[in-house]
C-alpha positions as CSV (number, residue, x, y, z in Angstrom):
1,X,98.6,132.9,90.4
2,X,99.9,135.0,93.4
3,X,98.5,135.5,96.9
4,X,99.9,137.7,99.7
5,X,103.5,137.0,100.8
6,X,104.0,134.5,103.7
7,X,105.4,135.4,107.1
8,X,109.1,136.5,107.1
9,X,110.3,133.2,108.6
10,X,108.9,131.2,105.7
11,X,111.2,131.0,102.7
12,X,108.4,130.4,100.2
13,X,105.0,128.7,100.3
14,X,104.0,127.1,97.0
15,X,101.0,125.0,95.9
16,X,100.9,122.5,93.1
17,X,97.7,121.1,91.6
18,X,97.6,117.8,89.6
19,X,94.4,117.6,87.6
20,X,94.4,114.0,86.5
21,X,91.9,111.8,84.7
22,X,90.5,110.5,88.0
23,X,91.8,112.7,90.8
24,X,92.5,116.3,91.6
25,X,95.4,116.6,94.0
26,X,96.9,119.7,95.7
27,X,100.2,119.9,97.6
28,X,101.0,122.9,99.8
29,X,104.6,123.1,101.0
30,X,107.2,125.4,102.3
31,X,110.3,125.3,100.2
32,X,113.8,126.6,100.7
33,X,116.6,127.3,98.3
34,X,118.6,124.3,99.4
35,X,115.8,122.1,98.2
36,X,114.2,121.2,101.5
37,X,110.5,120.8,101.5
38,X,108.0,120.8,104.4
39,X,104.5,119.6,103.6
40,X,101.8,121.9,105.0
41,X,98.7,120.4,103.3
42,X,97.9,117.5,100.9
43,X,94.4,117.5,99.5
44,X,92.8,114.7,97.5
45,X,89.6,114.8,95.5
46,X,88.0,112.4,93.0
47,X,87.2,114.6,90.1
48,X,86.7,112.1,87.2
49,X,87.8,114.7,84.6
50,X,88.3,111.9,82.2
51,X,84.8,110.4,82.5
52,X,83.5,109.9,78.9
53,X,86.7,111.4,77.3
54,X,87.7,108.0,75.8
55,X,84.2,107.4,74.5
56,X,83.2,110.8,73.3
57,X,86.5,112.6,72.8
58,X,85.4,115.6,75.0
59,X,85.2,116.7,78.6
60,X,81.5,116.5,79.5
61,X,79.5,119.7,80.4
62,X,78.8,118.5,83.9
63,X,82.5,117.8,84.4
64,X,83.3,121.4,83.8
65,X,81.2,122.4,86.8
66,X,82.4,119.6,89.0
67,X,86.1,120.4,88.5
68,X,85.4,124.1,88.9
69,X,83.9,123.4,92.2
70,X,86.9,121.3,93.4
71,X,89.4,123.9,92.2
72,X,87.4,126.7,93.9
73,X,87.7,124.8,97.2
74,X,91.5,124.3,96.6
75,X,92.0,127.9,95.8
76,X,90.3,128.9,99.0
77,X,92.4,126.5,101.0
78,X,95.6,127.8,99.4
79,X,94.6,131.4,100.1
80,X,93.9,130.7,103.7
81,X,97.3,129.0,104.1
82,X,99.1,132.0,102.7
83,X,100.3,130.4,99.5
84,X,102.2,132.8,97.3
85,X,102.0,130.8,94.1
86,X,99.8,128.1,92.6
87,X,100.9,125.9,89.6
88,X,98.2,123.8,88.1
89,X,98.8,121.1,85.5
90,X,96.6,118.7,83.5
91,X,97.5,115.3,82.2
92,X,96.1,112.5,80.0
93,X,92.4,113.5,79.8
94,X,93.3,117.1,78.9
95,X,95.8,116.0,76.3
96,X,93.1,113.8,74.7
97,X,90.0,116.0,75.0
98,X,89.0,117.9,71.9
99,X,87.6,120.7,74.0
100,X,90.6,121.1,76.2
101,X,91.1,124.7,75.2
102,X,87.5,125.6,76.2
103,X,88.0,123.9,79.5
104,X,91.3,125.7,80.3
105,X,89.7,129.0,79.3
106,X,86.6,128.2,81.4
107,X,88.7,127.6,84.5
108,X,90.9,130.7,83.8
109,X,87.8,133.0,83.5
110,X,86.1,131.5,86.5
111,X,89.0,131.2,89.0
112,X,92.0,133.0,87.5
113,X,93.9,129.7,87.6
114,X,96.0,128.9,84.5
115,X,96.2,125.2,83.7
116,X,99.3,123.9,81.9
117,X,98.7,120.8,79.9
118,X,101.7,118.5,80.2
119,X,103.0,116.3,77.4
120,X,103.4,112.6,78.2
121,X,107.2,113.1,78.6
122,X,106.8,116.1,80.8
123,X,104.3,114.2,83.0
124,X,106.7,111.3,83.3
125,X,109.8,113.4,84.1
126,X,108.0,115.4,86.8
127,X,106.4,112.3,88.3
128,X,109.9,110.8,88.6
129,X,111.3,113.9,90.3
130,X,108.4,113.9,92.7
131,X,108.7,110.2,93.6
132,X,112.5,110.2,94.2
133,X,112.2,113.3,96.3
134,X,111.3,111.0,99.2
135,X,114.9,109.7,99.0
136,X,116.6,113.2,99.0
137,X,119.5,113.8,99.3
138,X,120.2,111.4,96.4
139,X,123.5,109.8,95.4
140,X,123.8,110.5,91.6
141,X,124.7,106.8,91.1
142,X,121.4,105.6,92.8
143,X,119.2,104.1,90.1
144,X,115.4,104.3,90.2
145,X,112.4,103.5,88.0
146,X,109.0,105.1,88.8
147,X,105.7,103.6,87.7
148,X,102.7,105.9,87.8
149,X,99.3,104.3,86.9
150,X,97.0,107.2,86.2
151,X,93.4,107.2,85.1
152,X,94.1,107.7,81.4
153,X,97.8,106.8,81.0
154,X,100.6,105.0,82.6
155,X,104.1,106.4,82.9
156,X,107.3,104.5,83.4
157,X,110.5,106.5,84.0
158,X,114.1,105.4,84.8
159,X,116.9,107.5,86.0
160,X,120.0,108.0,88.1
161,X,119.6,110.3,91.1
162,X,117.4,113.2,89.9
163,X,118.4,112.8,86.3
164,X,115.9,111.0,84.0
165,X,117.5,108.6,81.5
166,X,114.5,107.2,79.8
167,X,110.7,107.5,79.9
168,X,107.6,105.9,78.4
169,X,104.1,107.2,78.4
170,X,101.5,104.4,77.7
171,X,98.1,105.3,76.6
172,X,96.2,103.1,79.0
173,X,95.2,103.8,82.6
174,X,92.7,102.5,85.2
175,X,89.8,104.6,84.1
176,X,90.4,104.0,80.4
177,X,90.8,100.3,80.8
178,X,87.6,100.2,82.9
179,X,85.5,102.1,80.4
180,X,86.8,100.1,77.5
181,X,86.6,96.6,78.9
182,X,85.8,96.1,82.6
183,X,82.3,97.5,82.6
184,X,80.9,95.4,85.4
185,X,82.1,94.3,88.9
186,X,82.9,91.5,89.0
187,X,83.8,91.4,85.3
188,X,82.8,88.6,83.0
189,X,85.7,86.1,82.4
190,X,86.0,87.2,78.7
191,X,86.2,90.9,79.8
192,X,89.0,90.0,82.3
193,X,90.9,88.2,79.6
194,X,90.5,91.1,77.2
195,X,91.7,93.6,79.9
196,X,94.9,91.6,80.5
197,X,95.4,91.2,76.7
198,X,95.0,95.0,76.2
199,X,97.4,95.9,79.0
200,X,100.0,93.5,77.6
201,X,99.6,95.0,74.2
202,X,100.3,98.5,75.5
203,X,103.2,97.3,77.5
204,X,104.9,95.2,74.8
205,X,107.7,97.7,74.1
206,X,108.6,98.1,77.8
207,X,112.0,96.6,78.6
208,X,113.3,94.6,81.6
209,X,115.0,96.8,84.2
210,X,118.7,96.3,84.8
211,X,119.8,94.7,88.1
212,X,120.0,97.1,91.0
213,X,117.2,99.5,89.9
214,X,114.7,100.3,92.6
215,X,111.1,100.3,91.3
216,X,108.8,102.9,93.0
217,X,105.1,102.9,92.4
218,X,102.9,106.0,92.8
219,X,99.2,107.0,92.6
220,X,96.0,105.6,94.0
221,X,96.2,101.9,92.9
222,X,99.5,101.5,94.7
223,X,98.6,103.3,97.9
224,X,95.2,101.5,98.1
225,X,97.0,98.1,97.7
226,X,99.5,99.1,100.4
227,X,96.6,100.0,102.8
228,X,94.9,96.7,102.0
229,X,98.1,94.7,102.5
230,X,98.7,96.5,105.8
231,X,95.0,96.2,106.8
232,X,95.0,99.7,108.1
233,X,91.8,101.7,108.1
234,X,92.0,104.7,105.8
235,X,95.2,106.4,104.7
236,X,98.4,106.7,106.8
237,X,101.3,107.9,104.7
238,X,103.8,107.1,107.4
239,X,102.9,103.4,107.0
240,X,102.2,103.4,103.3
241,X,105.3,105.2,102.1
242,X,108.1,102.8,101.2
243,X,105.9,99.8,101.9
244,X,107.1,96.9,99.6
245,X,104.6,95.0,97.6
246,X,105.8,91.6,96.3
247,X,104.5,90.1,93.1
248,X,102.9,87.4,95.3
249,X,101.1,90.0,97.4
250,X,99.9,91.8,94.3
251,X,98.5,88.5,93.0
252,X,96.9,87.7,96.3
253,X,95.1,91.0,96.4
254,X,94.1,90.7,92.8
255,X,92.4,87.3,93.6
256,X,90.7,88.9,96.6
257,X,89.4,91.9,94.7
258,X,88.5,90.2,91.4
259,X,85.2,88.4,92.4
260,X,83.7,91.3,94.4
261,X,80.8,93.5,93.6
262,X,81.0,97.3,93.8
263,X,79.0,97.3,97.1
264,X,81.4,94.7,98.5
265,X,84.5,96.8,97.4
266,X,83.1,100.0,99.0
267,X,82.8,98.3,102.4
268,X,86.6,98.1,102.6
269,X,87.8,101.1,104.7
270,X,91.0,101.1,102.6
271,X,89.2,101.6,99.3
272,X,87.8,105.1,98.5
273,X,84.2,104.6,97.3
274,X,84.9,106.5,94.1
275,X,88.0,104.3,93.3
276,X,86.2,101.0,93.8
277,X,85.1,100.6,90.1
278,X,88.6,101.2,88.7
279,X,90.7,99.4,91.2
280,X,90.7,96.1,89.4
281,X,91.9,97.7,86.2
282,X,94.7,99.4,88.1
283,X,95.8,96.1,89.6
284,X,95.9,94.5,86.2
285,X,98.1,97.2,84.8
286,X,100.3,96.9,87.9
287,X,100.6,93.2,87.6
288,X,101.5,93.2,84.0
289,X,104.0,96.0,84.3
290,X,105.8,94.5,87.2
291,X,106.0,91.2,85.4
292,X,107.2,92.9,82.2
293,X,110.0,94.8,83.8
294,X,111.2,91.7,85.7
295,X,111.3,92.8,89.3
296,X,110.1,90.9,92.4
297,X,108.9,93.9,94.5
298,X,107.7,97.5,94.1
299,X,108.1,100.2,96.8
300,X,104.9,102.3,97.3
301,X,105.0,106.1,97.5
302,X,102.3,108.7,97.9
303,X,104.5,111.2,96.2
304,X,104.4,111.8,92.5
305,X,103.5,114.5,89.9
306,X,102.3,117.2,92.4
307,X,105.6,117.0,94.2
308,X,107.5,117.2,91.0
309,X,105.6,120.3,89.8
310,X,106.2,122.0,93.1
311,X,110.0,121.1,93.2
312,X,110.4,122.4,89.6
313,X,108.5,125.6,90.5
314,X,110.8,126.2,93.5
315,X,113.9,125.5,91.4
316,X,112.8,128.0,88.8
317,X,112.0,130.6,91.4
318,X,115.2,130.4,93.3
319,X,117.3,130.3,90.1
320,X,115.8,133.7,89.2
321,X,113.4,132.6,86.5
322,X,110.4,133.0,88.7
323,X,108.2,136.1,89.0
């Protein structure tokens, strides 16, 4: 969707919206043809689009209204900031929901926002591009792997520079694992064992990373753990970005979180109240993935899919394929 043109001194101001299973994120940035990117605004909402999708196979009626309300706010913010173009993408919950077409049409009619539903591979590739953008300009020989623990799925992508070499989209995420197995906080011992078993089952085909590959972790589980490890109140991307979490630190935080009730979790200033119930599931997926790929540390990034969407959009525009 298009708004008025930005001031003459701005090359182009784009917005990207990532409509995930648990969150709705919007990035507003000024982009130039040389690939430089200046962040203007970064908005985070807990939308829970995927609530009930795993159990019922559909997006619930009340969720239609909730996501519409969030997107309406984001559209207003984008308009006020002089955004010229919005690209909105949906991920796992929209891929899986039987009524995804009705939802996309509902949002289009209500807000004139077109939602593109990404395949698992598209999501993985764009997440990789977004995560490694924090390391621009990249040496083509630099090797990275990006782990994105979403609400409904988990993506693992490996590449050299900005080129993706391989990707895997795994049909388990923090919301899905919580709804299937971890239904109480703290969980029953058997539920915890089942959650670990299910995570390992989904990760069984993931291979060990070659030596020299830098593992980057994106999304809320990772940024929350970084904030907990740093003991900083709230979210500070200057401290969280590139913070290294060792396997020992992840295990320590897991043992700290595991026995706590929801009320106790929500008292932590580093844990968003709406993430408290799914955090343990995210840590389990993280632990098992890091163990499976055979690395000792993972570097945290608050970048991810929304950055990849925006960078792809800018490349398309400046190459002459944009409107």
